[in-house]
N, CA and C atoms as an extended XYZ file, in Angstrom:
552
Properties=species:S:1:pos:R:3:atomname:S:1:resname:S:1:resid:I:1 pbc="F F F"
N        88.710       95.284      101.350 N   UNK     1
C        88.439       94.234      100.764 CA  UNK     1
C        87.273       93.220       99.762 C   UNK     1
N        86.696       92.797      100.314 N   UNK     2
C        85.232       92.671       99.479 CA  UNK     2
C        84.853       94.118       99.042 C   UNK     2
N        84.753       95.394       99.102 N   UNK     3
C        84.542       96.309       98.492 CA  UNK     3
C        85.469       96.437       97.273 C   UNK     3
N        86.386       96.678       97.050 N   UNK     4
C        87.719       96.394       96.178 CA  UNK     4
C        87.465       95.148       95.336 C   UNK     4
N        87.011       94.097       95.809 N   UNK     5
C        86.824       92.887       94.398 CA  UNK     5
C        85.636       93.392       93.966 C   UNK     5
N        84.477       93.594       94.535 N   UNK     6
C        83.540       93.625       93.921 CA  UNK     6
C        83.478       95.019       92.745 C   UNK     6
N        83.592       96.488       93.197 N   UNK     7
C        84.500       97.180       92.392 CA  UNK     7
C        84.842       96.812       91.327 C   UNK     7
N        86.459       95.952       91.590 N   UNK     8
C        86.820       95.104       90.405 CA  UNK     8
C        85.680       95.049       89.421 C   UNK     8
N        85.252       93.787       89.493 N   UNK     9
C        84.516       93.117       88.842 CA  UNK     9
C        83.736       93.769       88.299 C   UNK     9
N        82.782       94.313       89.428 N   UNK    10
C        81.875       95.763       88.071 CA  UNK    10
C        81.947       96.414       87.261 C   UNK    10
N        83.828       96.862       87.467 N   UNK    11
C        84.227       97.852       86.356 CA  UNK    11
C        84.641       96.998       85.293 C   UNK    11
N        85.284       95.906       85.675 N   UNK    12
C        85.551       95.051       84.517 CA  UNK    12
C        84.689       95.017       83.579 C   UNK    12
N        83.042       94.864       84.187 N   UNK    13
C        82.287       94.387       83.180 CA  UNK    13
C        81.540       95.227       82.150 C   UNK    13
N        81.980       96.597       83.138 N   UNK    14
C        81.675       98.386       82.145 CA  UNK    14
C        82.846       98.090       81.521 C   UNK    14
N        83.860       98.348       82.037 N   UNK    15
C        85.076       98.477       80.977 CA  UNK    15
C        84.797       97.059       79.551 C   UNK    15
N        84.164       96.136       79.433 N   UNK    16
C        84.574       95.443       78.554 CA  UNK    16
C        83.193       95.866       77.575 C   UNK    16
N        82.253       96.316       78.310 N   UNK    17
C        81.049       96.634       77.392 CA  UNK    17
C        81.535       97.563       76.430 C   UNK    17
N        82.286       98.873       77.008 N   UNK    18
C        82.180      100.194       76.878 CA  UNK    18
C        83.896       99.941       75.345 C   UNK    18
N        84.481       99.038       76.079 N   UNK    19
C        85.456       98.655       75.207 CA  UNK    19
C        85.127       98.113       73.653 C   UNK    19
N        83.599       97.128       74.078 N   UNK    20
C        83.205       96.429       72.383 CA  UNK    20
C        82.271       97.802       71.809 C   UNK    20
N        81.878       98.522       72.458 N   UNK    21
C        81.179       99.582       71.952 CA  UNK    21
C        81.946      100.964       70.989 C   UNK    21
N        83.707      100.572       71.793 N   UNK    22
C        84.164      102.089       71.360 CA  UNK    22
C        83.480      103.358       72.076 C   UNK    22
N        83.423      103.120       73.260 N   UNK    23
C        82.755      104.169       74.185 CA  UNK    23
C        83.968      104.350       75.906 C   UNK    23
N        84.941      103.861       75.664 N   UNK    24
C        85.670      103.887       76.610 CA  UNK    24
C        86.084      105.691       77.291 C   UNK    24
N        85.848      106.331       76.394 N   UNK    25
C        86.131      107.390       76.741 CA  UNK    25
C        85.116      108.186       77.531 C   UNK    25
N        83.792      108.352       76.700 N   UNK    26
C        82.539      108.836       76.896 CA  UNK    26
C        82.107      108.092       78.213 C   UNK    26
N        82.111      106.678       78.238 N   UNK    27
C        81.671      106.026       79.429 CA  UNK    27
C        82.688      107.110       80.757 C   UNK    27
N        83.840      107.141       80.130 N   UNK    28
C        84.557      107.464       82.070 CA  UNK    28
C        84.634      108.861       82.187 C   UNK    28
N        83.711      109.632       81.130 N   UNK    29
C        83.182      110.820       81.272 CA  UNK    29
C        81.928      111.101       82.132 C   UNK    29
N        81.121      110.467       81.364 N   UNK    30
C        80.361      110.277       81.887 CA  UNK    30
C        79.735      109.562       83.830 C   UNK    30
N        80.875      108.743       83.799 N   UNK    31
C        80.392      108.181       85.599 CA  UNK    31
C        81.274      109.475       86.146 C   UNK    31
N        82.137      109.916       85.516 N   UNK    32
C        83.081      111.176       86.713 CA  UNK    32
C        82.197      112.050       86.602 C   UNK    32
N        81.020      112.518       86.035 N   UNK    33
C        80.344      113.491       85.338 CA  UNK    33
C        79.111      113.122       87.155 C   UNK    33
N        78.630      111.588       86.776 N   UNK    34
C        78.032      110.895       88.393 CA  UNK    34
C        78.484      110.978       89.254 C   UNK    34
N        80.008      110.676       89.698 N   UNK    35
C        80.911      110.986       90.703 CA  UNK    35
C        80.714      112.433       91.014 C   UNK    35
N        81.484      113.515       90.329 N   UNK    36
C        81.070      114.421       90.874 CA  UNK    36
C        80.251      115.495       91.022 C   UNK    36
N        78.779      115.151       90.726 N   UNK    37
C        77.858      115.643       91.085 CA  UNK    37
C        77.072      114.961       92.136 C   UNK    37
N        77.421      113.986       92.470 N   UNK    38
C        77.075      113.169       94.181 CA  UNK    38
C        78.023      113.776       95.033 C   UNK    38
N        79.199      113.940       94.619 N   UNK    39
C        79.940      114.491       95.438 CA  UNK    39
C        80.047      115.607       96.122 C   UNK    39
N        79.157      116.654       94.949 N   UNK    40
C        79.334      117.869       95.515 CA  UNK    40
C        77.904      118.085       95.940 C   UNK    40
N        76.921      117.728       95.758 N   UNK    41
C        75.992      117.854       96.669 CA  UNK    41
C        75.961      117.026       97.677 C   UNK    41
N        75.245      117.547       99.324 N   UNK    42
C        75.429      116.176      100.416 CA  UNK    42
C        74.115      115.447       99.985 C   UNK    42
N        72.901      116.360      100.126 N   UNK    43
C        71.555      115.586       99.703 CA  UNK    43
C        71.931      114.605       99.043 C   UNK    43
N        71.937      114.903       98.065 N   UNK    44
C        72.596      113.720       96.748 CA  UNK    44
C        73.515      112.872       97.122 C   UNK    44
N        74.175      112.687       97.924 N   UNK    45
C        74.786      112.225       98.285 CA  UNK    45
C        74.730      111.281       99.573 C   UNK    45
N        73.636      111.724      100.458 N   UNK    46
C        72.867      110.797      101.414 CA  UNK    46
C        71.902      110.455      100.534 C   UNK    46
N        70.720      110.995      100.247 N   UNK    47
C        70.326      109.865       99.358 CA  UNK    47
C        70.476      108.576       98.792 C   UNK    47
N        71.745      109.149       98.325 N   UNK    48
C        72.353      107.679       97.036 CA  UNK    48
C        72.484      106.851       98.369 C   UNK    48
N        73.446      106.772       98.986 N   UNK    49
C        74.199      106.216       99.883 CA  UNK    49
C        73.542      105.374      101.147 C   UNK    49
N        72.020      106.375      101.343 N   UNK    50
C        72.125      105.669      102.603 CA  UNK    50
C        71.262      104.413      102.371 C   UNK    50
N        71.437      103.228      103.711 N   UNK    51
C        71.044      102.048      103.013 CA  UNK    51
C        69.406      102.240      103.288 C   UNK    51
N        69.024      102.987      103.844 N   UNK    52
C        67.143      103.301      104.035 CA  UNK    52
C        66.538      103.688      103.478 C   UNK    52
N        67.192      104.132      102.270 N   UNK    53
C        66.059      104.880      101.077 CA  UNK    53
C        66.151      103.824      100.256 C   UNK    53
N        64.641      104.007       99.784 N   UNK    54
C        63.963      102.557       98.873 CA  UNK    54
C        64.866      102.863       97.557 C   UNK    54
N        64.897      101.733       96.972 N   UNK    55
C        65.711      101.458       95.104 CA  UNK    55
C        65.146      102.898       94.487 C   UNK    55
N        63.190      102.685       94.362 N   UNK    56
C        62.889      103.343       93.479 CA  UNK    56
C        63.159      104.827       93.566 C   UNK    56
N        63.055      105.497       94.931 N   UNK    57
C        63.345      106.272       95.176 CA  UNK    57
C        65.366      107.205       94.396 C   UNK    57
N        65.998      106.431       94.824 N   UNK    58
C        67.206      106.457       94.043 CA  UNK    58
C        67.488      106.129       92.598 C   UNK    58
N        66.204      105.706       92.135 N   UNK    59
C        66.206      105.010       90.500 CA  UNK    59
C        65.813      106.580       89.800 C   UNK    59
N        64.358      107.072       90.245 N   UNK    60
C        64.293      107.748       90.011 CA  UNK    60
C        64.601      109.332       90.120 C   UNK    60
N        65.667      109.165       91.556 N   UNK    61
C        66.464      110.590       91.474 CA  UNK    61
C        67.456      110.628       90.025 C   UNK    61
N        68.390      109.418       90.010 N   UNK    62
C        69.286      109.642       89.177 CA  UNK    62
C        68.628      110.104       87.780 C   UNK    62
N        67.103      109.056       87.103 N   UNK    63
C        66.745      109.389       85.874 CA  UNK    63
C        66.470      110.845       86.001 C   UNK    63
N        66.010      111.676       87.219 N   UNK    64
C        65.761      112.838       87.229 CA  UNK    64
C        66.913      114.199       87.052 C   UNK    64
N        67.814      113.406       88.196 N   UNK    65
C        69.446      114.377       87.991 CA  UNK    65
C        70.214      114.508       86.668 C   UNK    65
N        69.961      112.796       85.818 N   UNK    66
C        70.733      113.368       84.898 CA  UNK    66
C        70.536      112.611       83.354 C   UNK    66
N        69.188      113.089       83.213 N   UNK    67
C        68.254      113.242       82.160 CA  UNK    67
C        68.986      113.668       80.897 C   UNK    67
N        69.240      113.145       79.636 N   UNK    68
C        69.789      113.962       78.629 CA  UNK    68
C        71.305      113.384       78.791 C   UNK    68
N        72.006      113.457       80.178 N   UNK    69
C        73.720      113.669       80.121 CA  UNK    69
C        73.903      112.450       80.197 C   UNK    69
N        73.322      111.657       80.171 N   UNK    70
C        74.176      110.274       80.410 CA  UNK    70
C        73.710      108.527       79.321 C   UNK    70
N        74.352      108.164       79.037 N   UNK    71
C        73.977      107.173       77.810 CA  UNK    71
C        73.171      106.282       78.416 C   UNK    71
N        73.118      105.652       77.357 N   UNK    72
C        71.418      104.635       77.742 CA  UNK    72
C        72.488      103.548       79.124 C   UNK    72
N        73.579      103.142       78.512 N   UNK    73
C        74.676      102.081       78.935 CA  UNK    73
C        74.709      102.375       80.326 C   UNK    73
N        74.826      103.577       80.375 N   UNK    74
C        75.728      104.615       82.129 CA  UNK    74
C        74.578      104.219       83.218 C   UNK    74
N        73.261      104.659       82.364 N   UNK    75
C        72.078      105.139       83.539 CA  UNK    75
C        71.651      103.654       83.534 C   UNK    75
N        71.404      102.486       82.778 N   UNK    76
C        71.271      101.301       82.973 CA  UNK    76
C        71.995      100.338       84.113 C   UNK    76
N        72.882      101.137       83.882 N   UNK    77
C        74.427      100.552       85.020 CA  UNK    77
C        74.077      100.772       86.586 C   UNK    77
N        74.309      102.203       86.284 N   UNK    78
C        73.388      102.916       87.409 CA  UNK    78
C        72.199      102.195       88.050 C   UNK    78
N        71.491      102.343       87.451 N   UNK    79
C        70.317      101.571       88.309 CA  UNK    79
C        70.333      100.368       88.140 C   UNK    79
N        71.421       99.801       87.523 N   UNK    80
C        71.418       97.760       88.390 CA  UNK    80
C        72.173       98.218       89.291 C   UNK    80
N        73.101       99.062       89.513 N   UNK    81
C        74.166       98.854       91.069 CA  UNK    81
C        72.894       99.677       91.875 C   UNK    81
N        71.975       99.856       91.708 N   UNK    82
C        71.182      100.551       92.727 CA  UNK    82
C        70.074       99.008       92.749 C   UNK    82
N        70.072       98.635       92.091 N   UNK    83
C        68.892       97.460       92.408 CA  UNK    83
C        69.495       96.429       92.858 C   UNK    83
N        70.954       96.239       92.339 N   UNK    84
C        71.727       95.159       93.796 CA  UNK    84
C        71.865       95.835       94.838 C   UNK    84
N        71.716       96.552       94.948 N   UNK    85
C        71.558       97.377       96.467 CA  UNK    85
C        74.109       97.853       96.764 C   UNK    85
N        74.240       98.035       95.686 N   UNK    86
C        75.577       98.141       95.197 CA  UNK    86
C        76.212       99.366       95.142 C   UNK    86
N        75.356      100.552       95.283 N   UNK    87
C        75.900      102.204       95.000 CA  UNK    87
C        77.014      102.712       95.834 C   UNK    87
N        77.009      101.678       96.992 N   UNK    88
C        78.131      102.672       98.049 CA  UNK    88
C        79.594      102.446       97.469 C   UNK    88
N        79.797      101.353       96.342 N   UNK    89
C        80.835      100.957       95.856 CA  UNK    89
C        81.222      101.617       94.333 C   UNK    89
N        79.921      102.528       94.433 N   UNK    90
C        80.236      103.135       92.972 CA  UNK    90
C        81.359      104.165       92.883 C   UNK    90
N        81.793      104.916       93.909 N   UNK    91
C        83.370      105.506       93.727 CA  UNK    91
C        84.507      104.332       93.314 C   UNK    91
N        85.030      103.139       94.739 N   UNK    92
C        85.164      102.498       93.904 CA  UNK    92
C        85.567      101.583       92.686 C   UNK    92
N        84.444      101.684       91.938 N   UNK    93
C        84.447      101.004       90.481 CA  UNK    93
C        85.052      102.094       89.916 C   UNK    93
N        84.290      103.790       90.238 N   UNK    94
C        84.826      104.375       89.219 CA  UNK    94
C        86.267      104.853       88.954 C   UNK    94
N        86.716      104.573       90.153 N   UNK    95
C        88.014      104.741       90.076 CA  UNK    95
C        89.177      103.105       89.615 C   UNK    95
N        88.526      101.894       89.946 N   UNK    96
C        88.998      100.862       88.651 CA  UNK    96
C        88.645      101.043       87.309 C   UNK    96
N        87.611      101.502       87.189 N   UNK    97
C        87.083      101.522       86.008 CA  UNK    97
C        88.249      102.379       84.990 C   UNK    97
N        88.268      103.185       85.761 N   UNK    98
C        89.644      104.392       85.434 CA  UNK    98
C        90.739      103.742       84.920 C   UNK    98
N        91.341      102.757       86.139 N   UNK    99
C        92.481      102.660       85.643 CA  UNK    99
C        92.418      101.760       84.649 C   UNK    99
N        91.291      100.816       84.585 N   UNK   100
C        91.448       99.724       83.303 CA  UNK   100
C        91.447      100.732       82.303 C   UNK   100
N        90.746      101.751       82.100 N   UNK   101
C        90.782      102.079       80.753 CA  UNK   101
C        92.217      103.107       80.535 C   UNK   101
N        92.687      103.652       81.500 N   UNK   102
C        94.078      104.472       81.468 CA  UNK   102
C        95.175      102.736       80.890 C   UNK   102
N        95.154      102.142       81.520 N   UNK   103
C        96.207      100.797       81.389 CA  UNK   103
C        95.532      100.799       79.495 C   UNK   103
N        94.699      100.468       79.466 N   UNK   104
C        94.519      100.159       77.957 CA  UNK   104
C        94.662      101.121       76.871 C   UNK   104
N        94.865      102.368       77.273 N   UNK   105
C        95.523      103.600       76.322 CA  UNK   105
C        96.540      103.822       76.834 C   UNK   105
N        97.280      102.888       77.725 N   UNK   106
C        99.065      102.909       77.517 CA  UNK   106
C        99.134      104.887       78.451 C   UNK   106
N        98.099      104.472       79.357 N   UNK   107
C        98.598      106.123       80.501 CA  UNK   107
C        98.454      105.603       81.585 C   UNK   107
N        99.698      105.989       82.811 N   UNK   108
C       100.341      105.657       83.936 CA  UNK   108
C        99.718      107.040       85.082 C   UNK   108
N        98.604      106.912       85.773 N   UNK   109
C        98.900      107.913       86.707 CA  UNK   109
C       100.036      108.141       87.620 C   UNK   109
N       100.705      109.407       87.776 N   UNK   110
C       101.532      109.468       88.540 CA  UNK   110
C       101.450      111.035       89.434 C   UNK   110
N       101.304      110.266       91.115 N   UNK   111
C       101.162      110.723       92.218 CA  UNK   111
C       101.705      111.854       92.669 C   UNK   111
N       102.113      113.050       92.357 N   UNK   112
C       103.448      113.763       93.111 CA  UNK   112
C       103.313      114.274       94.427 C   UNK   112
N       104.211      114.449       94.933 N   UNK   113
C       104.062      115.221       96.022 CA  UNK   113
C       105.183      115.995       96.353 C   UNK   113
N       105.104      117.416       96.475 N   UNK   114
C       106.122      118.144       96.109 CA  UNK   114
C       106.073      119.070       97.626 C   UNK   114
N       106.738      119.792       98.414 N   UNK   115
C       106.918      121.001       99.425 CA  UNK   115
C       106.225      122.317       99.149 C   UNK   115
N       106.646      122.960       97.264 N   UNK   116
C       106.160      124.141       97.200 CA  UNK   116
C       105.769      123.610       95.413 C   UNK   116
N       105.173      124.143       95.064 N   UNK   117
C       104.215      124.121       93.641 CA  UNK   117
C       105.395      123.972       92.834 C   UNK   117
N       105.409      123.290       91.921 N   UNK   118
C       106.184      122.652       90.199 CA  UNK   118
C       105.742      123.657       89.637 C   UNK   118
N       106.510      124.867       88.823 N   UNK   119
C       106.305      125.036       88.015 CA  UNK   119
C       105.423      124.045       86.529 C   UNK   119
N       105.188      125.090       85.649 N   UNK   120
C       104.534      123.823       84.163 CA  UNK   120
C       105.672      123.556       83.424 C   UNK   120
N       106.334      124.350       83.810 N   UNK   121
C       108.172      124.197       82.875 CA  UNK   121
C       108.318      122.549       83.873 C   UNK   121
N       108.567      122.283       84.912 N   UNK   122
C       109.003      121.691       85.917 CA  UNK   122
C       108.110      120.818       85.539 C   UNK   122
N       106.603      120.266       85.441 N   UNK   123
C       106.055      119.719       85.733 CA  UNK   123
C       105.745      118.426       83.998 C   UNK   123
N       106.149      119.692       82.886 N   UNK   124
C       106.462      119.261       82.124 CA  UNK   124
C       107.483      118.753       81.891 C   UNK   124
N       108.461      118.432       82.312 N   UNK   125
C       109.945      117.931       82.434 CA  UNK   125
C       109.809      116.592       82.858 C   UNK   125
N       108.818      116.683       84.114 N   UNK   126
C       109.053      115.126       85.494 CA  UNK   126
C       107.991      114.635       84.242 C   UNK   126
N       106.895      115.024       83.734 N   UNK   127
C       105.952      114.172       83.004 CA  UNK   127
C       107.112      113.517       81.766 C   UNK   127
N       107.814      114.277       81.171 N   UNK   128
C       108.479      113.087       79.599 CA  UNK   128
C       109.616      112.546       80.637 C   UNK   128
N       110.421      112.771       81.265 N   UNK   129
C       110.690      111.591       82.429 CA  UNK   129
C       110.271      110.153       82.471 C   UNK   129
N       109.519      111.124       83.455 N   UNK   130
C       108.550      109.362       83.492 CA  UNK   130
C       108.006      109.096       82.727 C   UNK   130
N       107.796      109.578       81.650 N   UNK   131
C       107.278      108.829       80.315 CA  UNK   131
C       108.738      108.000       80.008 C   UNK   131
N       108.978      108.330       79.956 N   UNK   132
C       110.490      108.010       79.212 CA  UNK   132
C       110.881      106.646       80.369 C   UNK   132
N       110.921      106.417       81.259 N   UNK   133
C       111.438      105.479       82.371 CA  UNK   133
C       110.207      104.363       82.167 C   UNK   133
N       109.088      104.756       82.394 N   UNK   134
C       107.694      103.966       82.139 CA  UNK   134
C       107.627      102.694       80.923 C   UNK   134
N       107.606      104.004       79.990 N   UNK   135
C       107.275      103.745       78.506 CA  UNK   135
C       105.263      104.134       78.382 C   UNK   135
N       105.133      105.033       79.215 N   UNK   136
C       103.781      105.372       79.131 CA  UNK   136
C       103.078      106.650       78.973 C   UNK   136
N       102.379      107.097       78.825 N   UNK   137
C       101.958      108.818       78.537 CA  UNK   137
C       101.123      108.784       80.211 C   UNK   137
N       102.213      109.625       81.015 N   UNK   138
C       102.012      110.025       82.433 CA  UNK   138
C       101.120      111.345       82.577 C   UNK   138
N       100.078      110.963       83.166 N   UNK   139
C        99.385      112.204       84.042 CA  UNK   139
C        99.120      111.939       84.876 C   UNK   139
N        99.697      113.787       85.675 N   UNK   140
C       100.550      113.953       87.261 CA  UNK   140
C        99.488      114.281       87.401 C   UNK   140
N        99.318      113.653       88.688 N   UNK   141
C        98.093      114.460       90.524 CA  UNK   141
C        99.157      115.104       90.685 C   UNK   141
N        99.008      116.360       91.179 N   UNK   142
C       100.366      117.135       92.393 CA  UNK   142
C        99.535      117.249       93.043 C   UNK   142
N       100.249      117.402       94.508 N   UNK   143
C        99.847      117.466       95.753 CA  UNK   143
C       100.835      118.246       96.925 C   UNK   143
N       100.521      119.059       97.398 N   UNK   144
C       101.365      119.427       98.298 CA  UNK   144
C       101.765      119.227       99.708 C   UNK   144
N       103.073      118.869      100.285 N   UNK   145
C       102.479      117.922      101.411 CA  UNK   145
C       104.083      118.611      102.066 C   UNK   145
N       103.580      119.929      102.579 N   UNK   146
C       105.267      121.078      103.250 CA  UNK   146
C       105.582      119.914      104.244 C   UNK   146
N       105.102      118.896      104.921 N   UNK   147
C       106.295      117.709      105.324 CA  UNK   147
C       107.191      117.186      105.081 C   UNK   147
N       107.199      117.091      103.278 N   UNK   148
C       108.625      117.012      102.974 CA  UNK   148
C       109.580      117.717      103.067 C   UNK   148
N       109.150      118.879      103.047 N   UNK   149
C       110.693      120.075      103.632 CA  UNK   149
C       111.069      120.497      102.333 C   UNK   149
N       111.437      119.474      101.053 N   UNK   150
C       111.833      119.738      100.011 CA  UNK   150
C       112.282      118.667       98.965 C   UNK   150
N       112.696      118.358       98.105 N   UNK   151
C       112.469      117.391       96.723 CA  UNK   151
C       110.917      116.846       96.384 C   UNK   151
N       111.519      115.666       96.192 N   UNK   152
C       109.693      115.418       94.936 CA  UNK   152
C       109.631      113.472       96.058 C   UNK   152
N       108.274      113.769       95.829 N   UNK   153
C       107.927      111.949       96.108 CA  UNK   153
C       107.144      111.543       94.940 C   UNK   153
N       107.148      110.792       93.982 N   UNK   154
C       106.254      110.572       93.017 CA  UNK   154
C       105.505      108.681       93.579 C   UNK   154
N       104.327      108.265       93.186 N   UNK   155
C       104.011      107.075       92.946 CA  UNK   155
C       102.758      106.982       91.703 C   UNK   155
N       103.921      106.032       91.254 N   UNK   156
C       102.592      105.824       89.851 CA  UNK   156
C       102.638      104.288       90.248 C   UNK   156
N       101.385      103.564       90.596 N   UNK   157
C       100.675      101.840       91.156 CA  UNK   157
C       101.425      101.969       92.031 C   UNK   157
N       101.947      100.915       92.078 N   UNK   158
C       102.547      100.427       93.709 CA  UNK   158
C       104.053      100.956       93.930 C   UNK   158
N       104.519      101.498       92.524 N   UNK   159
C       106.500      102.261       92.716 CA  UNK   159
C       105.741      103.365       93.280 C   UNK   159
N       107.105      103.204       94.318 N   UNK   160
C       107.138      104.631       94.730 CA  UNK   160
C       108.764      104.979       94.603 C   UNK   160
N       108.973      106.697       94.367 N   UNK   161
C       110.347      106.812       94.107 CA  UNK   161
C       110.329      108.444       94.837 C   UNK   161
N       111.151      108.011       96.628 N   UNK   162
C       111.269      109.269       97.431 CA  UNK   162
C       112.600      110.000       97.225 C   UNK   162
N       112.338      111.377       96.676 N   UNK   163
C       113.667      111.800       96.476 CA  UNK   163
C       113.247      113.248       97.566 C   UNK   163
N       112.897      113.059       99.356 N   UNK   164
C       112.351      114.246       99.606 CA  UNK   164
C       113.241      114.262      100.919 C   UNK   164
N       113.270      115.610      101.738 N   UNK   165
C       114.467      116.071      102.006 CA  UNK   165
C       114.257      115.301      103.372 C   UNK   165
N       113.165      115.195      103.502 N   UNK   166
C       112.030      114.244      104.877 CA  UNK   166
C       112.658      112.929      105.166 C   UNK   166
N       112.762      112.074      103.702 N   UNK   167
C       113.588      110.685      103.716 CA  UNK   167
C       115.085      111.070      103.929 C   UNK   167
N       115.618      112.072      103.246 N   UNK   168
C       117.360      112.058      103.373 CA  UNK   168
C       117.282      112.459      105.224 C   UNK   168
N       116.497      113.094      105.190 N   UNK   169
C       116.884      113.768      107.257 CA  UNK   169
C       116.295      111.861      108.323 C   UNK   169
N       115.693      111.652      107.613 N   UNK   170
C       115.617      109.865      108.440 CA  UNK   170
C       116.201      109.296      108.116 C   UNK   170
N       116.814      109.215      107.347 N   UNK   171
C       117.819      108.423      107.161 CA  UNK   171
C       119.305      108.438      107.804 C   UNK   171
N       119.253      109.996      108.010 N   UNK   172
C       120.630      110.580      108.793 CA  UNK   172
C       120.466      110.005      110.013 C   UNK   172
N       119.336      110.407      110.526 N   UNK   173
C       118.808      110.183      112.268 CA  UNK   173
C       119.295      108.689      112.317 C   UNK   173
N       118.554      108.009      111.431 N   UNK   174
C       118.245      106.539      111.730 CA  UNK   174
C       120.439      106.151      111.940 C   UNK   174
N       120.620      106.744      111.276 N   UNK   175
C       122.481      106.400      110.803 CA  UNK   175
C       123.189      106.743      112.488 C   UNK   175
N       122.521      107.835      112.201 N   UNK   176
C       123.681      108.613      113.468 CA  UNK   176
C       123.352      107.505      114.937 C   UNK   176
N       122.021      106.816      114.912 N   UNK   177
C       121.558      106.583      116.621 CA  UNK   177
C       122.342      105.420      115.859 C   UNK   177
N       122.921      104.384      115.426 N   UNK   178
C       122.970      103.326      115.322 CA  UNK   178
C       124.388      103.465      114.868 C   UNK   178
N       125.332      104.446      114.617 N   UNK   179
C       126.531      104.826      114.577 CA  UNK   179
C       126.995      104.353      113.494 C   UNK   179
N       126.045      104.354      112.117 N   UNK   180
C       126.715      104.259      111.361 CA  UNK   180
C       127.081      105.023      110.427 C   UNK   180
N       127.864      105.083      109.212 N   UNK   181
C       128.418      106.399      108.117 CA  UNK   181
C       126.911      106.184      107.176 C   UNK   181
N       126.481      106.970      106.410 N   UNK   182
C       125.299      107.428      105.313 CA  UNK   182
C       125.345      108.328      104.649 C   UNK   182
N       125.690      107.472      102.994 N   UNK   183
C       125.764      108.658      102.341 CA  UNK   183
C       124.416      109.502      101.874 C   UNK   183
N       123.932      110.859      102.091 N   UNK   184
C       122.875      111.854      101.747 CA  UNK   184
C       122.686      112.168      100.627 C   UNK   184
């Protein structure tokens, strides 16, 4: 919980400055580059997130690894996180920043869970339908989940639309166990 509050505070600060500088997209791309680079290299992740590695070593590594790839603002933000010993919160900060930036751009991320892959046409139709319902531009993030058996589950923010066969079977089972009729 503390990490989430902390991440939100840092993300809001970065968002406000990036917004003032009209750099929302640039900052987001650079933060995601940092996140992907750290996640893609186990040694770098260990160095960045280990509490016993001294701050100067982390700062030097960030400066060398991302030389020329980061705007001064983004690099200074990363160095500030290191100085404050908040680098373990970086993934949560980036996630919150992305959420704030998407909110400003009227974009909603929809997590879509299906038992089998959807075609490009189906994904396009789903995005259009969800966009119409939410009034926002939709970015789909798809995940295969064989446990669903069939159907689809969509999560947008804190809203959940469950049209899976798995849910219908659970409802039927519960109804049968309690001797109640149910429409499936």
